[in-house]
C-alpha positions as CSV (number, residue, x, y, z in Angstrom):
1,X,-11.3,-15.2,-5.4
2,X,-7.9,-14.0,-6.0
3,X,-6.2,-14.5,-9.5
4,X,-2.3,-13.3,-9.7
5,X,-0.6,-12.8,-12.9
6,X,3.3,-13.0,-13.2
7,X,5.7,-15.5,-14.4
8,X,9.1,-13.7,-13.2
9,X,10.3,-14.8,-10.1
10,X,9.0,-12.0,-8.2
11,X,5.4,-12.7,-9.6
12,X,5.7,-16.3,-8.8
13,X,6.6,-15.5,-5.1
14,X,3.6,-13.3,-5.1
15,X,1.3,-16.0,-6.7
16,X,2.4,-18.4,-4.1
17,X,1.6,-16.1,-1.1
18,X,-2.0,-15.0,-2.4
19,X,-3.4,-16.8,-5.4
20,X,-6.3,-19.1,-5.4
21,X,-5.5,-19.3,-9.0
22,X,-2.5,-18.2,-11.2
23,X,-2.8,-16.4,-14.5
24,X,-0.3,-17.7,-16.8
25,X,0.8,-16.5,-20.2
26,X,0.7,-18.0,-23.7
27,X,4.2,-18.9,-24.1
28,X,6.0,-22.0,-25.3
29,X,5.1,-25.2,-23.8
30,X,8.5,-25.8,-22.0
31,X,8.5,-22.4,-20.2
32,X,4.7,-23.3,-19.1
33,X,6.3,-26.4,-17.6
34,X,9.1,-24.5,-15.9
35,X,6.8,-21.9,-14.4
36,X,4.4,-24.7,-12.9
37,X,7.7,-26.3,-11.5
38,X,8.7,-22.9,-9.9
39,X,5.3,-22.3,-8.4
40,X,5.0,-25.8,-7.0
41,X,8.4,-25.2,-5.3
42,X,7.2,-21.7,-3.8
43,X,4.1,-23.2,-2.5
44,X,6.1,-26.0,-1.1
45,X,8.4,-23.6,0.6
46,X,5.5,-21.8,2.2
47,X,3.9,-24.9,3.5
48,X,1.0,-25.0,1.0
49,X,-0.2,-27.8,-1.2
50,X,0.7,-27.3,-4.7
51,X,-2.3,-29.4,-6.0
52,X,-4.8,-26.8,-4.7
53,X,-3.4,-24.1,-6.7
54,X,-4.0,-24.4,-10.7
55,X,-2.7,-22.2,-13.3
56,X,-5.1,-20.7,-16.1
57,X,-3.0,-20.4,-19.3
58,X,-3.9,-17.7,-21.6
59,X,-4.9,-19.5,-24.8
60,X,-6.0,-17.6,-28.0
61,X,-7.6,-20.1,-30.3
62,X,-8.7,-20.0,-33.8
63,X,-11.3,-23.1,-34.2
64,X,-13.3,-24.1,-37.4
65,X,-14.9,-27.1,-38.9
66,X,-11.8,-27.8,-41.0
67,X,-8.3,-27.1,-40.7
68,X,-7.5,-25.4,-43.6
69,X,-10.5,-22.9,-42.9
70,X,-9.0,-22.5,-39.5
71,X,-5.6,-21.8,-40.8
72,X,-6.9,-19.0,-43.3
73,X,-8.6,-17.3,-40.5
74,X,-5.6,-17.1,-38.5
75,X,-3.5,-15.7,-41.3
76,X,-5.7,-12.7,-41.2
77,X,-4.2,-11.7,-38.0
78,X,-1.0,-10.5,-39.9
79,X,-2.8,-7.6,-41.6
80,X,-4.1,-6.2,-38.5
81,X,-1.2,-3.8,-37.2
82,X,1.5,-1.6,-39.2
83,X,5.1,-1.6,-37.8
84,X,4.5,1.4,-36.1
85,X,1.5,0.0,-34.2
86,X,3.7,-3.0,-33.4
87,X,6.6,-0.7,-32.0
88,X,3.8,1.2,-29.7
89,X,2.5,-2.0,-28.3
90,X,5.5,-3.6,-27.5
91,X,6.8,-0.3,-25.8
92,X,3.4,-0.1,-23.7
93,X,4.0,-3.6,-22.6
94,X,7.7,-3.3,-21.6
95,X,7.8,0.2,-20.6
96,X,10.6,0.9,-22.8
97,X,10.4,3.3,-26.0
98,X,11.3,0.7,-28.8
99,X,11.8,3.8,-31.2
100,X,15.1,4.2,-30.0
101,X,16.1,0.8,-31.8
102,X,19.1,0.8,-33.8
103,X,19.3,-0.9,-37.2
104,X,20.8,-4.1,-35.7
105,X,21.6,-5.3,-32.2
106,X,21.8,-8.4,-30.2
107,X,18.6,-9.5,-27.9
108,X,21.3,-9.5,-25.0
109,X,22.2,-5.9,-25.3
110,X,18.6,-4.8,-25.6
111,X,17.7,-6.9,-22.5
112,X,20.4,-5.2,-20.6
113,X,19.3,-1.6,-21.7
114,X,15.6,-2.3,-20.6
115,X,16.8,-3.6,-17.4
116,X,18.8,-0.4,-16.9
117,X,16.1,1.8,-17.7
118,X,14.1,0.2,-15.0
119,X,11.7,-1.5,-17.2
120,X,10.6,-5.1,-17.9
121,X,12.0,-7.4,-20.3
122,X,9.6,-10.4,-19.5
123,X,7.0,-11.4,-21.9
124,X,7.9,-10.9,-25.9
125,X,11.6,-10.2,-25.4
126,X,12.1,-13.1,-22.8
127,X,10.5,-15.6,-25.1
128,X,12.2,-14.4,-28.3
129,X,15.6,-14.8,-26.5
130,X,14.4,-18.3,-25.5
131,X,13.5,-18.9,-29.0
132,X,16.3,-17.8,-31.3
133,X,19.0,-17.1,-28.6
134,X,20.1,-13.8,-26.5
135,X,23.3,-13.5,-28.7
136,X,21.7,-13.5,-31.9
137,X,21.9,-10.2,-34.0
138,X,18.8,-9.1,-35.1
139,X,17.6,-6.1,-37.4
140,X,15.0,-3.5,-36.6
141,X,12.7,-4.9,-39.1
142,X,13.2,-8.5,-38.2
143,X,12.4,-7.5,-34.6
144,X,9.1,-5.4,-35.6
145,X,8.1,-8.5,-37.6
146,X,8.6,-11.0,-34.4
147,X,6.6,-8.1,-32.8
148,X,3.6,-8.4,-35.1
149,X,3.6,-12.1,-34.5
150,X,3.7,-11.5,-30.7
151,X,1.2,-8.6,-30.9
152,X,-1.4,-10.6,-32.7
153,X,-0.6,-14.0,-30.9
154,X,0.0,-15.3,-34.2
155,X,2.2,-18.2,-33.1
156,X,0.6,-18.9,-30.0
157,X,-2.8,-19.3,-31.5
158,X,-4.1,-22.8,-31.2
159,X,-5.6,-23.4,-34.7
160,X,-7.6,-26.2,-36.2
161,X,-10.6,-28.2,-36.1
162,X,-12.4,-29.1,-32.8
163,X,-10.2,-32.4,-32.1
164,X,-6.9,-30.7,-33.1
165,X,-7.5,-28.1,-30.7
166,X,-8.7,-30.2,-27.9
167,X,-5.5,-32.4,-28.3
168,X,-3.2,-29.4,-27.9
169,X,-5.3,-28.2,-24.6
170,X,-5.0,-31.7,-23.3
171,X,-1.3,-31.7,-23.9
172,X,-0.5,-28.5,-22.0
173,X,-2.9,-29.5,-19.1
174,X,-1.1,-32.7,-18.7
175,X,2.3,-31.3,-18.8
176,X,1.7,-28.8,-16.5
177,X,0.2,-30.8,-13.7
178,X,-3.4,-31.6,-14.8
179,X,-4.2,-28.3,-12.4
180,X,-5.9,-25.2,-13.4
181,X,-7.2,-24.8,-17.0
182,X,-7.2,-22.2,-19.6
183,X,-8.6,-18.6,-20.6
184,X,-9.9,-19.0,-23.9
185,X,-9.6,-15.9,-26.0
186,X,-10.9,-14.8,-29.3
187,X,-8.0,-14.5,-32.2
188,X,-9.8,-12.7,-35.1
189,X,-13.3,-11.5,-34.5
190,X,-15.8,-11.2,-32.1
191,X,-18.5,-13.1,-31.6
192,X,-17.7,-15.6,-34.4
193,X,-14.6,-16.9,-32.4
194,X,-16.5,-17.3,-29.1
195,X,-19.3,-19.0,-30.7
196,X,-16.8,-21.4,-32.1
197,X,-15.8,-22.2,-28.8
198,X,-19.1,-22.9,-27.6
199,X,-20.4,-24.8,-30.4
200,X,-17.3,-26.8,-31.6
201,X,-14.6,-26.8,-28.8
202,X,-17.1,-27.5,-25.6
203,X,-19.0,-30.5,-27.2
204,X,-15.5,-32.0,-28.2
205,X,-14.1,-31.4,-24.4
206,X,-17.3,-32.8,-23.1
207,X,-17.0,-36.0,-25.2
208,X,-13.6,-36.4,-23.6
209,X,-14.6,-35.9,-20.1
210,X,-12.6,-32.9,-20.0
211,X,-15.3,-30.2,-19.5
212,X,-18.0,-30.1,-16.8
213,X,-21.9,-30.3,-18.2
214,X,-23.3,-28.4,-14.9
215,X,-21.9,-26.3,-12.5
216,X,-22.6,-27.7,-8.6
217,X,-21.8,-24.6,-6.7
218,X,-23.0,-20.9,-6.3
219,X,-19.7,-19.3,-6.5
220,X,-16.9,-19.0,-9.0
221,X,-14.3,-20.0,-6.3
222,X,-16.0,-23.4,-5.4
223,X,-16.7,-24.3,-8.9
224,X,-13.0,-23.6,-9.9
225,X,-12.0,-26.1,-7.3
226,X,-14.4,-28.8,-8.0
227,X,-12.9,-31.6,-9.7
228,X,-15.7,-34.0,-9.3
229,X,-17.4,-36.0,-11.9
230,X,-20.1,-34.3,-14.2
């Protein structure tokens, strides 16, 4: 089974050529819908059937029996990294040294500098520009505060009770064509977050008819393509 990651135009074209399933980032829903649309167009352009290629959206979750408990657990994420670690994380992801940041700058200028250095502005900077505007002037401190929320997946972490988390997953699944699914990641601590997925989320999804109760085939590829009844 071939899984291809990449939301850039080049990454989407590569996915259309080779992927059985595509790995998608945990970005805002509007950007996920756009990626699904661009992938469908690329697949159709190659004479392939878009319905046969799903996207697995990276989705960190923080789930608990009560919303208050889930939100409290998510808040622990903001204490994970100091600013120096955030800068190193962003530098590694983009291939650009963020230690060179001036005291204030626009996201457009930073984007252009990253491109000029042959690095990649995709991911965090791309999403931040979409959120607050590429011409927005931002300070170094503010940039790293946004970076902390990105490095910890704070804003992207789906948080709440089993019903609330399932509601959000259904919303994304339906908005992006009801194909593929999710790669659920832990948010705060292992193995507690995975236990929460197994003990709280899976039963809720099964009650809604959204999650299988058995695997009917021997290979991962066949099971991923199986959309039949439980």
